[in-house]
C-alpha angles and dihedrals in degrees: 000000000000117000116186136180114214117248088227108043096197113024117177119254119263112250111232097183113195090345086079088075093065131083089189129021124173140175101217109014147324118230127188139190122192131357100325118170127213115190094197137029130315119218140177129187138199083001119066108199134096111169118187099050099139118054079038115071125220113195092190129040132303117228115184115183094329133129093266092056090046092053091048090051091051091050089048091055090052092049092046092054091046093053093044093052100050116126148223099039139172121235117232133189119253096258113075098173115115093019129127114205133188124212116298148086118297130192121208130173098212116351125220126182120196116165120348133343114197122206115199114198093188090231093304110124090194094055114140128214119190121184117195107198116185098203128352140001117208131172127196120233116288094009121146148196115217136182133223132187097022105306118170122230087209091071100050116103129186110194105192120192095209125355140340128216120192111200128232113289094003118153103213131180135202143032113310110207104186126181094212122007146339127213124191113193125215115310097358115145131205130197096199136029138309105214119173119183105202111000138050136291113222121198133188116183093321135155120217114185126186112261116251114239110209119207126213115264113273098026098096092044097054098052101049094045097055099046102049094044100051102038104047094045098055101043104049095047100054103040106046094048099056101043105049095047100052103042105049094046099052102043104050094046100050102042105047094046099052101044104049094044101051102041105046094046099054101044104047094046100053102043104046094046099054101044104045093045099055103042104042093046099052102041102045093042098053100045104045095037103042101045102052092038098045100058101057098028108031098054098070096032110044132034097348090061095104100043103037092051093079098034103059091048093073086068085081103105093190095085112116113261122213117214133033114283098341090099092069090058091054095058096073090049092053091045090053090050090054091052091050091050092053092048091048091051092050091051092049090049092052091048091050093051091047091053092050091048093051093047 
């Protein structure tokens, strides 16, 4: 058994960029046989084909020759170069089976895995393992990579100089960054990503699940606690109190009081008083009073004053009469003349009043 301590105890993780969204990424094509399952996206660039889906299932999105696949390929190239250039590193023999390794960077000419490779994180969930493989990576059937002491599959990187072949039934772990191609034989599983820069990715009834990234203890607790407590408390208290109190009080009080009081008082008072007073007083007073009073009184007093003065006087019967009984015959005549004069005065009075009324 080979036990190695990494030359760099705590290397930084390799940033995958948008390539981290893909279970499978290839340069030329992705081919599948059987009911393979990809938990994340599938992408090809510059190729644009992916035969075998279905029966293969992609839980994420499929990007064939589009801008998303191109960006992921560019990010893959950056990650590949980062992993290949990490120093210092520890050299390992080709056979990895039966070894237990601690976090660090390891250099291998051509890697072979037969049996089990154990990765010990030394109780550090953020521990990083980087394998720099000059040429090929091959695993025998039913081989496996296992973790102890809390290692995270998210932080395991296999930088392969040419191609990788994962044997039948192998349970493999980590992000495979291959320069050319990746082949997963029947029934092999991968907790990680199969990312090939220029060649193809070939699948046969495989399952590729997204790697679980463990966080150090205390990190998840700190973030959720601070945000919910501070934000909800400050906002609800200030806003609801100010708005409801000011608006309802001012509007109802001012508007109802001003409008009803001013308008009803001015209009009813002015109109009824002016009209009833002028018309009823003038018309009733002139007609009843003038007509009955004018006939008896006005005749003698007004216009008929000049003419009637001489006429009524002949009613005096005391004037001396010449002749025997002829004077008695003249009395009726004079009386009739007096009556005519009164009638004439009344008529003139009526005419006078009528003229005044019309003017």
